[in-house]
DRENMAR-958515 format. One line per 10 residues: their letters; for each residue x, y, z of N, C-alpha, C. Coordinates in steps of 0.001 Angstrom, whole numbers, plus 524288, in hexadecimal, padded with zeros to 5 digits. Example, Ala and Ser with C-alpha at 12.3 -4.5 7.8 and 13.67 -1.06 7.14 Angstrom:
<recs>
as) 83386/7E9C6/81E78/8300C/7EE6C/81E78/83390/7F31C/81E78; 83232/7F736/81BA8/83566/7FBDC/81BE4/83264/8001E/81EBE
</recs>
This chain:
<recs>
mtvlppdpah) 802FB/7FB8E/7FFC7/7FFEC/7FFA2/7FFB4/80371/804DC/80021; 8027E/8082C/7FCE2/80541/80D6E/7FC16/802B7/8113E/7FFED; 80599/813B6/80391/803CC/8176E/80719/806CB/81D10/80582; 8034D/82082/8041D/80500/82580/801AF/80521/829CA/8068F; 808EC/82D38/806B0/808F7/83107/80A9C/80481/83482/809F1; 802C1/8371A/80E9B/7FE63/83AE7/80D59/7FF5A/83E7B/80970; 7FAE9/840FD/80767/7FB34/8457A/80368/7FC9E/849C2/806AD; 80176/84C58/8053A/802B5/850BA/807BA/7FE88/85529/808E4; 7FB27/8559A/8063E/7F710/85943/80743/7F3AC/85771/80C4E; 7F391/85276/80DC5/7F0E4/85101/8128A/7F442/850B0/81741
ladieairql) 7F930/85309/816B1/7FCF1/852DD/81B26/7FABF/85650/81FB8; 7F903/85B4A/81E8A/7F6C4/85E49/8225C/7F2AE/85BB4/825C4; 7EE8C/85944/82248/7EA83/856A1/82440/7EB77/852B0/827DF; 7EF3E/84F36/8265A/7F12F/84AB7/8298E/7F322/84CB2/82E91; 7F64C/850F7/82E0F/7F850/8532B/8328F/7F444/8551E/836BD; 7F046/85887/83416/7EC1D/859C3/837C0/7E8CF/8559C/83A1F; 7E8C2/8513F/837A1/7E661/84C75/83A2A/7E95C/84A05/83E6E; 7EF22/84A0D/83D7F/7F200/84837/841B3/7F188/84BCE/8467D; 7F13C/850FA/845B1/7F0D9/85415/84A1F/7EB2E/85306/84CC0; 7E6FC/851C0/849B8/7E276/85155/84BFA/7E2BE/84C08/84FB8
karyfrhidc) 7E58A/848D4/84E17/7E57E/84380/85101/7E8D9/844BC/8566B; 7ED42/8484F/855A9/7F080/84938/859CD/7ED71/84BDD/85E1B; 7E931/84FE4/85C6F/7E567/851EB/8601D/7E243/84E7D/86293; 7E04A/84A58/85F7F/7DC92/846D6/86117/7DF4B/843F4/86634; 7E3E4/8429A/865BF/7E703/83F7F/86A13/7E7F6/8432C/86E4B; 7E8FA/847B0/86CEE/7EA72/84BB8/871A2/7E5B3/84C70/8742D; 7E151/84E3C/8718A/7DCCF/84FC8/87465/7DA3A/84BC2/877E4; 7DADB/846D2/875F5/7D945/841DD/879E2/7DCF3/8424D/87EDA; 7E1FB/84277/87DCA/7E543/84196/88283/7E58A/845CD/8864B; 7E45A/84B41/883C5/7E449/84F4E/8871E/7DE7E/85133/88927
rewddfealf) 7DAB4/84DB9/88769/7D532/84E7F/888CC/7D27A/8532B/8877C; 7D427/854A8/88284/7D2F4/85981/88045/7CDD1/8583D/87CB5; 7C916/857BE/87FC1/7C448/8550A/87CFF/7C212/8580B/878B1; 7C14A/85CE6/879DD/7BF68/860E3/875E5/7C254/860DC/87159; 7C792/86166/87199/7CAFD/860D4/86CFE/7CAA0/85C25/86A7B; 7CA4E/857C2/86D15/7CA37/8523B/86B91/7C537/851EC/86818; 7C08E/8533B/869D3/7BC11/85398/86757/7BC71/85679/86229; 7BEA8/85A4B/861BF/7BF08/85E20/85D1C/7C225/85B9E/85874; 7C4D4/8572F/85949/7C864/8543C/8551D/7C3FD/851CB/851F0; 7BFD5/85001/852F1/7BC1C/84D29/85119/7B868/84FFD/84DB4
tpdatldggn) 7B6A2/84D1B/8496A/7B200/84EFA/8463C/7AD37/84F04/84996; 7A904/85136/84970/7A468/85135/84D05/7A1E7/84B12/84C97; 7A318/848C2/84883/7A002/843D7/8472C/7A41F/83F05/84746; 7A8EC/83FAF/849AA/7ACEE/83C78/84A60/7AB03/83752/84D0B; 7AE39/832FF/84BA4/7ADC4/82DC4/84EC3/7B326/82CBC/85170; 7B2B4/8295A/85517/7B7A1/82769/8580E/7B5BE/8219D/8596F; 7B863/81E14/857CB/7B7D7/818CC/8595F/7BD1D/81796/85C33; 7BC6F/816AF/861EC/7C198/815BB/86457/7C1CA/80FCE/86624; 7BE28/80C5F/86309/7BE25/806FB/864D6/7B9FB/805D9/86889; 7B6F5/80A1E/86B5A/7B335/80845/86E9D/7AD94/80B1C/86D03
gtrhgaheir) 7AC3E/80B7D/867D1/7A800/80E7E/86590/7A973/813BE/862B1; 7A67C/81488/85F53/7A784/8193C/85C73/7A4A7/81EBE/85EAD; 7A6D9/8227E/85F82/7A5B4/8277D/86132/7A476/82A85/85C89; 7A086/82DB1/85C92/79E6C/830C0/85865/79E8E/836F6/859F3; 7A0D4/83A66/85652/7A0CF/8401B/857AB/7A595/841AB/85B18; 7A78E/8461C/85A68/7AB5C/847D4/85C78/7AAE5/8487B/862F7; 7A5AE/84992/864A4/7A4ED/84A85/86A22/7A486/84517/86D41; 7A2CE/8413E/869BF/7A1CD/83CA8/86C2C/7A78C/839D0/86D16; 7AA67/83AC4/868C2/7AF96/838BA/868FD/7B330/83B6F/86E2A; 7B221/83FDA/86EB1/7B51A/8431B/87314/7B352/84085/877F0
ttvesrldgv) 7AE11/840F3/8799A/7ABDA/83F69/87E62/7AD1B/83A18/87F85; 7AD37/8366B/87B62/7AEBC/83107/87CF8/7B487/83003/87DF6; 7B78A/8333C/87ADD/7BD94/8326D/87B93/7BF0E/834E2/88153; 7BB9E/83971/882A0/7BD47/83C40/88786/7BAB9/83916/88BA7; 7B694/836EE/88BE1/7B5AA/8343E/89034/7B888/82E6D/89134; 7B94B/82BE4/88CF9/7BCAE/82720/88D0A/7C1D1/82797/88EFF; 7C496/82BDC/88E07/7C991/82D5A/8907D/7CA64/83159/89567; 7C534/831A2/89802/7C4BC/833BD/89D35/7C80A/830CC/8A12C; 7CB70/83306/8A3F3/7CF98/82FDF/8A7D2/7D316/82CD4/8A479; 7D439/82DB6/89F9C/7D8DE/82A4B/89CDF/7DC49/82E2C/89A99
etvhhghtpe) 7E0FE/82CFE/89C11/7E5B0/82FE8/89971/7E6F1/82D58/894B8; 7E7CB/8306B/89060/7E888/82E10/88B99/7ED5D/83086/888B3; 7F025/82DC2/8853B/7F38E/82FA7/88249/7F288/82CEF/87CA6; 7F1D6/82FF5/878A6/7F086/82E06/87323/7F4A6/82F39/86F0C; 7F64C/82BEA/86C66/7FA51/82D51/86827/7F829/82B44/8637C; 7F97B/82DD9/85E8E/7F7EE/82C30/85A21/7FC46/82C25/85632; 7FDCD/8283D/8531C/80157/827C7/84FF2/80145/82634/84ABD; 8049F/8275E/8471B/804D3/8257A/84118/7FFC9/825F9/83F7C; 7FDE6/82AAA/83E25/7F884/82B4F/83B9A/7F910/82A63/835BC; 7F557/82891/833A9/7F441/826FD/82E7D/7EF12/82A9C/82C2D
itigpddtae) 7EFCB/82EE5/82AC7/7EBE2/83232/82967/7EBB4/8329D/823F9; 7E731/832AC/821AF/7E5A3/8328B/81C25/7E11C/836F2/81B8A; 7E233/83B37/81821/7DEBC/83ED3/816FC/7DBAB/83CD1/81209; 7D620/83D32/81322/7D308/83B0A/80ED5/7D024/84028/80CC0; 7CBEB/83F25/80A09/7C8D1/842B9/806EF/7C5B1/8457C/80AA9; 7C398/84A4B/80949/7BEC7/84D18/80BB7/7C118/84ED0/81100; 7C565/84FD7/812AD/7C74C/851BC/8185B/7C61B/84D78/81BB7; 7C7D4/848D7/81A55/7C7D8/843A9/81E60/7CD2C/84230/81E04; 7CE43/83E87/82288/7D367/83C22/82312/7D207/83788/8266F; 7D643/833F2/82608/7D5E3/82F95/829B2/7DB1D/82E81/82C2B
giwamedrlv) 7DBAF/82C3F/830BE/7E0D2/82B43/832B5/7E016/826B0/83647; 7E500/824C9/8367D/7E51C/82071/83A1E/7E9FA/82153/83DD8; 7E9AF/82178/84394/7EDDF/82276/84646/7EEC0/81DC9/84A08; 7F43D/81C82/84AB9/7F549/81882/84EAA/7F525/81BA8/8540E; 7F335/81931/857D7/7F2D7/81B87/85CB4/7F48D/81832/861DC; 7F605/81B4A/86629/7F78A/818E5/86AD4/7F577/81C6B/86F4D; 7F36E/81933/872E5/7F0A3/81CED/876CD/7F26C/81A8C/87CBC; 7F17D/81D7D/88064/7F29F/81B70/885BC/7EDB2/81DB2/88948; 7EB6D/81AEE/88C07/7E6D7/81D47/88ED5/7E793/81A83/8945C; 7E71E/81DD2/89809/7E80F/81CC0/89DC9/7E40E/81EEB/8A0AE
wtgqsaerge) 7E03C/81AEB/8A355/7DBF2/81C70/8A6BB/7DE0A/81DEB/8ABAF; 7DDC1/822AF/8ACDC/7E086/8253F/8B137/7DE95/82288/8B686; 7D977/82321/8B73A/7D6F9/82104/8BC3C/7D84F/81B77/8BD86; 7D76B/818E1/8B8A5/7D788/812D5/8BA34/7DE22/81164/8BAD5; 7E1EB/81543/8B955/7E6F5/81449/8B9B4/7E844/815CE/8BF38; 7E63D/8191D/8C145/7E6CB/81ABF/8C748/7E4C3/816C3/8CA00; 7E070/8141D/8C8EE/7DE30/80F47/8CC49/7E1BB/80AA6/8CC31; 7E427/80912/8C7DF/7E6B0/8050D/8C75A/7EC64/80566/8C8AE; 7EEC3/80A21/8C83B/7F464/80B87/8C99E/7F7B0/80B18/8C52D; 7F5C9/80A6D/8C0E6/7F907/80A9A/8BBE6/7F532/80BAA/8B725
avgytgaghy) 7F808/80DA9/8B225/7F457/80FB9/8AE43/7F0E3/80BAC/8AC6D; 7EBAD/80D41/8AB4C/7E7EF/80A74/8A9AD/7E6B5/80CB3/8A403; 7E69D/8097E/8A011/7E50E/80ACD/89A7E/7E80A/80849/896E4; 7E96B/80A2C/89269/7EBF7/807A4/88E53/7EECC/80ABF/88A68; 7F1EC/808B9/887FB/7F425/80B16/882BE/7F1B5/807D1/87E59; 7F138/80B6E/87A29/7EE97/808CE/87622/7F078/80A0C/87160; 7F01D/807B3/86C90/7F179/8090B/867C7/7EDD1/8073B/863B4; 7EDEC/80A75/85F29/7EA2F/808CA/85ADF/7EA3C/80C98/856A4; 7E5AE/80D84/85421/7E53B/810E1/84FF1/7DFE9/814AC/85016; 7E122/81962/84EA1/7DCB6/81CAB/84E90/7DB0B/81CDA/847D3
reryvrgedg) 7D663/81BFC/84598/7D53C/81CEC/84071/7D1C7/82169/84118; 7D283/825D2/83D78/7CF76/82A2A/83E63/7CE16/82C15/8389C; 7C9F8/82F0C/83889/7C7B7/831AB/833D1/7C7E4/837C4/83636; 7CA00/83BA1/8326F/7C977/8410F/83368/7C621/84403/82EFC; 7C491/84828/830DD/7C22B/84BA9/82D3C/7C3C7/851BD/82E2F; 7C52A/85400/8294F/7C63B/859FB/82A35/7C1BE/85D5D/82A86; 7C053/86021/82E1B/7BC42/86382/82ED4/7BC7A/868A3/82B62; 7B799/86B90/82B7A/7B7FA/86FCC/82866/7BBCB/87349/829F1; 7BCA5/87399/82EB4/7C148/87797/83195/7C6D6/875BA/82FD7; 7C724/87149/82C77/7CBF7/86FB1/82B58/7CEF9/86BAB/82EBD
awriasvrlt) 7CCC3/86AAC/832E4/7CF6F/86813/8373B/7CD20/86232/83680; 7D16E/85E4A/83772/7D094/85956/83758/7CDF8/85762/83C93; 7CA62/853FF/83B94/7C7E8/851A0/840F8/7C7DF/84BB1/84020; 7C6EF/8496B/8449D/7C645/8436F/84509/7BFEA/84263/843C9; 7BF4B/83F37/83FF4/7BA38/83D9B/83EC4/7B8B9/8382C/84087; 7BCF5/83485/84165/7BC01/82F15/843C4/7C161/82D1A/84555; 7C134/82A7F/849D7/7C50A/8281F/84CD7/7C378/821DB/84E50; 7C734/81E73/84CBA/7C655/8197F/84E7B/7CB8E/81797/850AB; 7CBFF/81612/8557B/7D07D/814A2/857AF/7D07C/80E04/8585F; 7D4BF/80C25/8573D/7D498/80640/8574F/7DA0C/8055B/85AD1
rlmtqplpgg) 7D900/802A5/85EFE/7DD66/80223/861EF/7DF55/7FC33/86030; 7E4FE/7FBC5/85FD1/7E7A0/7F6D4/85F5D/7E918/7F42A/86413; 7EA04/7F7B2/86821/7EBF7/7F554/86CBD/7EA04/7F8EA/871E3; 7E92A/7F6DC/8761D/7E9C6/7FA14/87AAA/7ED7A/7F69F/87E9D; 7F079/7F964/881EB/7F3D7/7F691/884EA/7F2E6/7F92D/88AB7; 7F0F4/7F623/88F18/7F003/7F87E/8939A/7F482/7FB1D/8962A; 7F349/7FE85/89985/7F6E0/800F4/89CD8/7F767/7FD49/8A197; 7FB1F/7FE1D/8A506/7FC75/7FAF1/8A943/7F7E5/7FA4A/8AC7C; 7F466/7FDB2/8ADB2/7EF8C/7FCFE/8B03B/7EB16/7F996/8ADA9; 7EC03/7F926/8A926/7E822/7F5C5/8A597/7E4A0/7F992/8A2A3
hprr) 7E122/7F730/8A042/7DDAE/7FA8C/89DAF/7D8A1/7FD3A/8A148; 7D72B/80150/89FC5/7D32F/803E1/8A2F2/7CDD2/801E2/8A34C; 7CB2B/80285/8A805/7C5BB/800A9/8A820/7C2B3/8049A/8A545; 7BF1D/803C3/8A22A/7BBD1/80828/89EF8/7B7B0/80925/8A230
</recs>
């Protein structure tokens, strides 16, 4: 299979999408929920493996509530971004994260949670304002490895 480099005319869009995803990870880890919600189209979807969430606000409130009391670090790597027609794009990101349930960790005397790895498969749309936003996210985990205190109680 022949893989061609991206069209030079698309490099600015690819960089804008890379910056969008960087903000996604930072806003989650820093608990900047208003800014996190603004990264999505109003009708966006998110499938993190436990059901699909619909709409930017539902995505925000679900992620915010699921991470209450959880310290997180998210990293995205090696993006494969393809610019499509009509102000659309698709991306695949390798990811790694670490989640620590602070309350349960204090109870057990060691870190409770896991590190994980997998891929984000996403679709992006450029809005009328020229900004790229996330239209859909599907996270597939390839592995989770428990921390010394084990997996959390949910």
